[in-house]
C-alpha positions as a Markdown table, in Angstrom:
| # | Residue | x | y | z |
|---|---|---|---|---|
| 1 | Unk | 0.0 | 0.0 | 0.0 |
| 2 | Unk | 1.3 | 3.4 | -0.9 |
| 3 | Unk | 1.8 | 5.8 | 2.0 |
| 4 | Unk | 1.2 | 9.5 | 1.5 |
| 5 | Unk | 2.6 | 12.0 | 4.0 |
| 6 | Unk | 1.0 | 15.4 | 3.7 |
| 7 | Unk | 2.5 | 18.6 | 5.3 |
| 8 | Unk | -0.9 | 19.9 | 6.5 |
| 9 | Unk | -0.2 | 23.6 | 6.9 |
| 10 | Unk | 1.8 | 23.7 | 3.7 |
| 11 | Unk | -1.2 | 22.3 | 1.8 |
| 12 | Unk | -3.6 | 24.6 | 3.6 |
| 13 | Unk | -1.6 | 27.6 | 2.6 |
| 14 | Unk | -1.3 | 26.5 | -1.0 |
| 15 | Unk | -4.9 | 25.6 | -1.9 |
| 16 | Unk | -7.1 | 28.6 | -2.5 |
| 17 | Unk | -10.3 | 27.2 | -0.8 |
| 18 | Unk | -8.4 | 26.0 | 2.3 |
| 19 | Unk | -6.4 | 29.3 | 2.5 |
| 20 | Unk | -9.7 | 31.3 | 2.4 |
| 21 | Unk | -11.2 | 29.0 | 5.1 |
| 22 | Unk | -8.1 | 29.4 | 7.2 |
| 23 | Unk | -8.5 | 33.2 | 7.2 |
| 24 | Unk | -11.5 | 32.8 | 9.4 |
| 25 | Unk | -11.0 | 29.4 | 11.0 |
| 26 | Unk | -7.8 | 27.4 | 11.1 |
| 27 | Unk | -9.7 | 24.4 | 12.6 |
| 28 | Unk | -12.3 | 24.4 | 9.8 |
| 29 | Unk | -9.5 | 24.4 | 7.2 |
| 30 | Unk | -7.8 | 21.5 | 9.0 |
| 31 | Unk | -11.1 | 19.6 | 9.1 |
| 32 | Unk | -11.8 | 20.3 | 5.4 |
| 33 | Unk | -8.3 | 19.0 | 4.4 |
| 34 | Unk | -8.8 | 15.9 | 6.5 |
| 35 | Unk | -12.1 | 15.1 | 4.9 |
| 36 | Unk | -10.6 | 15.7 | 1.4 |
| 37 | Unk | -7.8 | 13.3 | 2.4 |
| 38 | Unk | -10.3 | 10.7 | 3.6 |
| 39 | Unk | -12.0 | 10.7 | 0.2 |
| 40 | Unk | -8.7 | 10.6 | -1.6 |
| 41 | Unk | -7.5 | 7.7 | 0.5 |
| 42 | Unk | -10.7 | 5.7 | -0.1 |
| 43 | Unk | -10.6 | 6.4 | -3.9 |
| 44 | Unk | -6.9 | 5.6 | -4.4 |
| 45 | Unk | -6.6 | 2.9 | -1.7 |
| 46 | Unk | -3.7 | 4.7 | -0.1 |
| 47 | Unk | -2.8 | 5.3 | 3.5 |
| 48 | Unk | -2.6 | 9.1 | 4.2 |
| 49 | Unk | -0.8 | 10.7 | 7.1 |
| 50 | Unk | -1.7 | 14.4 | 7.5 |
| 51 | Unk | 1.0 | 16.0 | 9.6 |
| 52 | Unk | 0.4 | 19.4 | 11.4 |
| 53 | Unk | 3.2 | 21.4 | 13.1 |
| 54 | Unk | 2.7 | 22.0 | 16.8 |
| 55 | Unk | 6.3 | 22.9 | 17.4 |
| 56 | Unk | 5.5 | 26.4 | 18.4 |
| 57 | Unk | 2.8 | 25.3 | 20.9 |
| 58 | Unk | 4.3 | 25.3 | 24.4 |
| 59 | Unk | 4.0 | 22.0 | 26.2 |
| 60 | Unk | 2.4 | 20.2 | 23.2 |
| 61 | Unk | 2.9 | 16.5 | 23.0 |
| 62 | Unk | 2.8 | 14.4 | 19.8 |
| 63 | Unk | -0.8 | 13.4 | 19.1 |
| 64 | Unk | -2.0 | 10.8 | 16.6 |
| 65 | Unk | -5.7 | 10.4 | 15.7 |
| 66 | Unk | -7.1 | 7.8 | 13.4 |
| 67 | Unk | -9.7 | 9.7 | 11.3 |
| 68 | Unk | -10.7 | 6.8 | 9.1 |
| 69 | Unk | -9.4 | 3.4 | 8.1 |
| 70 | Unk | -6.7 | 5.0 | 5.8 |
| 71 | Unk | -6.2 | 8.4 | 7.3 |
| 72 | Unk | -4.1 | 9.2 | 10.3 |
| 73 | Unk | -3.8 | 12.8 | 11.6 |
| 74 | Unk | -0.6 | 13.8 | 13.5 |
| 75 | Unk | 0.1 | 16.9 | 15.5 |
| 76 | Unk | 3.8 | 17.1 | 16.3 |
| 77 | Unk | 5.2 | 17.8 | 19.7 |
| 78 | Unk | 6.7 | 21.0 | 20.9 |
| 79 | Unk | 9.9 | 21.7 | 19.1 |
| 80 | Unk | 9.2 | 19.2 | 16.3 |
| 81 | Unk | 8.2 | 20.3 | 12.8 |
| 82 | Unk | 6.1 | 18.4 | 10.3 |
| 83 | Unk | 9.2 | 18.2 | 8.1 |
| 84 | Unk | 11.2 | 16.5 | 10.9 |
| 85 | Unk | 8.4 | 14.1 | 11.7 |
| 86 | Unk | 8.0 | 13.2 | 8.0 |
| 87 | Unk | 11.7 | 12.6 | 7.6 |
| 88 | Unk | 11.7 | 10.3 | 10.6 |
| 89 | Unk | 8.8 | 8.3 | 9.2 |
| 90 | Unk | 10.5 | 8.0 | 5.8 |
| 91 | Unk | 13.5 | 6.5 | 7.6 |
| 92 | Unk | 11.2 | 4.0 | 9.3 |
| 93 | Unk | 8.9 | 3.0 | 6.4 |
| 94 | Unk | 10.5 | 4.3 | 3.3 |
| 95 | Unk | 12.4 | 1.1 | 2.5 |
| 96 | Unk | 9.4 | -1.2 | 3.2 |
| 97 | Unk | 6.6 | 0.8 | 1.5 |
| 98 | Unk | 6.2 | 3.2 | -1.4 |
| 99 | Unk | 6.1 | 6.7 | 0.1 |
| 100 | Unk | 5.2 | 10.0 | -1.4 |
| 101 | Unk | 5.5 | 13.3 | 0.4 |
| 102 | Unk | 3.2 | 16.3 | -0.4 |
| 103 | Unk | 4.9 | 19.6 | 0.3 |
| 104 | Unk | 5.9 | 22.7 | -1.6 |
| 105 | Unk | 9.0 | 23.2 | 0.7 |
| 106 | Unk | 11.8 | 22.7 | -1.9 |
| 107 | Unk | 14.4 | 21.8 | 0.7 |
| 108 | Unk | 12.1 | 19.1 | 2.2 |
| 109 | Unk | 11.4 | 17.8 | -1.3 |
| 110 | Unk | 15.1 | 17.3 | -1.9 |
| 111 | Unk | 15.6 | 15.6 | 1.5 |
| 112 | Unk | 12.7 | 13.1 | 1.0 |
| 113 | Unk | 13.8 | 12.4 | -2.5 |
| 114 | Unk | 17.3 | 11.5 | -1.3 |
| 115 | Unk | 15.8 | 9.2 | 1.2 |
| 116 | Unk | 13.9 | 7.2 | -1.4 |
| 117 | Unk | 10.5 | 8.8 | -1.3 |
| 118 | Unk | 8.8 | 10.5 | -4.2 |
| 119 | Unk | 7.5 | 14.0 | -3.8 |
| 120 | Unk | 4.6 | 16.0 | -5.1 |
| 121 | Unk | 4.2 | 19.8 | -4.6 |
| 122 | Unk | 1.0 | 21.0 | -2.9 |
| 123 | Unk | -0.1 | 22.6 | -6.2 |
| 124 | Unk | 0.4 | 19.3 | -8.1 |
| 125 | Unk | -1.6 | 17.5 | -5.4 |
| 126 | Unk | -4.3 | 20.1 | -5.6 |
| 127 | Unk | -4.7 | 19.4 | -9.4 |
| 128 | Unk | -4.7 | 15.6 | -8.8 |
| 129 | Unk | -7.5 | 16.0 | -6.1 |
| 130 | Unk | -9.6 | 18.3 | -8.4 |
| 131 | Unk | -9.2 | 15.7 | -11.2 |
| 132 | Unk | -10.4 | 12.9 | -9.0 |
| 133 | Unk | -13.3 | 15.0 | -7.7 |
| 134 | Unk | -14.3 | 15.6 | -11.4 |
| 135 | Unk | -14.1 | 11.9 | -12.2 |
| 136 | Unk | -16.3 | 11.0 | -9.2 |
| 137 | Unk | -18.8 | 13.7 | -10.0 |
| 138 | Unk | -19.0 | 12.5 | -13.6 |
| 139 | Unk | -19.5 | 8.9 | -12.5 |
| 140 | Unk | -22.3 | 10.0 | -10.2 |
| 141 | Unk | -23.9 | 12.0 | -12.9 |
| 142 | Unk | -23.7 | 9.2 | -15.4 |
| 143 | Unk | -25.2 | 6.7 | -12.9 |
| 144 | Unk | -28.0 | 9.1 | -12.1 |
| 145 | Unk | -28.8 | 9.8 | -15.8 |
| 146 | Unk | -28.9 | 6.0 | -16.5 |
| 147 | Unk | -31.6 | 5.5 | -13.9 |
| 148 | Unk | -35.1 | 5.9 | -15.1 |
| 149 | Unk | -37.0 | 8.8 | -13.4 |
| 150 | Unk | -40.5 | 8.3 | -14.8 |
| 151 | Unk | -43.4 | 7.0 | -12.7 |
| 152 | Unk | -44.0 | 4.2 | -15.2 |
| 153 | Unk | -40.4 | 3.0 | -14.7 |
| 154 | Unk | -40.6 | 2.7 | -10.9 |
| 155 | Unk | -44.2 | 1.7 | -10.1 |
| 156 | Unk | -45.6 | -1.7 | -10.7 |
| 157 | Unk | -48.0 | -2.2 | -13.6 |
| 158 | Unk | -51.0 | -3.2 | -11.5 |
| 159 | Unk | -50.6 | 0.0 | -9.4 |
| 160 | Unk | -50.4 | 2.1 | -12.5 |
| 161 | Unk | -53.5 | 0.4 | -13.8 |
| 162 | Unk | -55.4 | 1.2 | -10.6 |
| 163 | Unk | -54.2 | 4.9 | -10.7 |
| 164 | Unk | -55.3 | 5.1 | -14.3 |
| 165 | Unk | -58.7 | 3.7 | -13.4 |
| 166 | Unk | -59.0 | 6.3 | -10.6 |
| 167 | Unk | -58.0 | 9.1 | -13.0 |
| 168 | Unk | -60.6 | 8.1 | -15.6 |
| 169 | Unk | -63.4 | 7.8 | -13.0 |
| 170 | Unk | -63.6 | 11.5 | -12.5 |
C-alpha cells in the first residue's frame, strides 16, 4: 500500500479554498483538508498521514488520531516540525513501502527524494485532487442519468392500472 505524507499547513496555505477558510477558522481548514484526504485515500486505496506542526505550541505532545481506516492525523510535539516528523517516518517505512510526500517546501522535497521517497508539490496534489473530484462527479452524474425517473419506470403495472382507473373515473 502506498503511504502519502501530507504537510498539512503547507497544503492549507497552497490551496485557494483552504487558504480562504483558514483566514476565518484554522480548525475548519484542517477539518476540510482531513475530509478531502479521507475521500482521496478511499478512492486511491492509499494510507494518508496528515501532519500538522505544533512545534510552536508550548507543552504540546505528539498526538495521533485515526480519522478513518486509511487516514491518520498527526500533531507534532513542541519543538518538532512536520518536516522533521515526515523525515523520521520515511527513515522507518521508506524502504518497506512506497512513500510520497506532499509539500511545496523545496528543501524538504530534496531531502525526502534523497531518502527514497517520491514527492509532489502542494499545487500538483491540488490538481490531482480536483481531477479525482471531477471523475467522481462525472461517475455519479452518469449513474444518475442512467436511472429511469418516470413514474412508469418505478411503479408496478398493477398499481399504474389502478391509478389510471381512478384518474378516468372523475
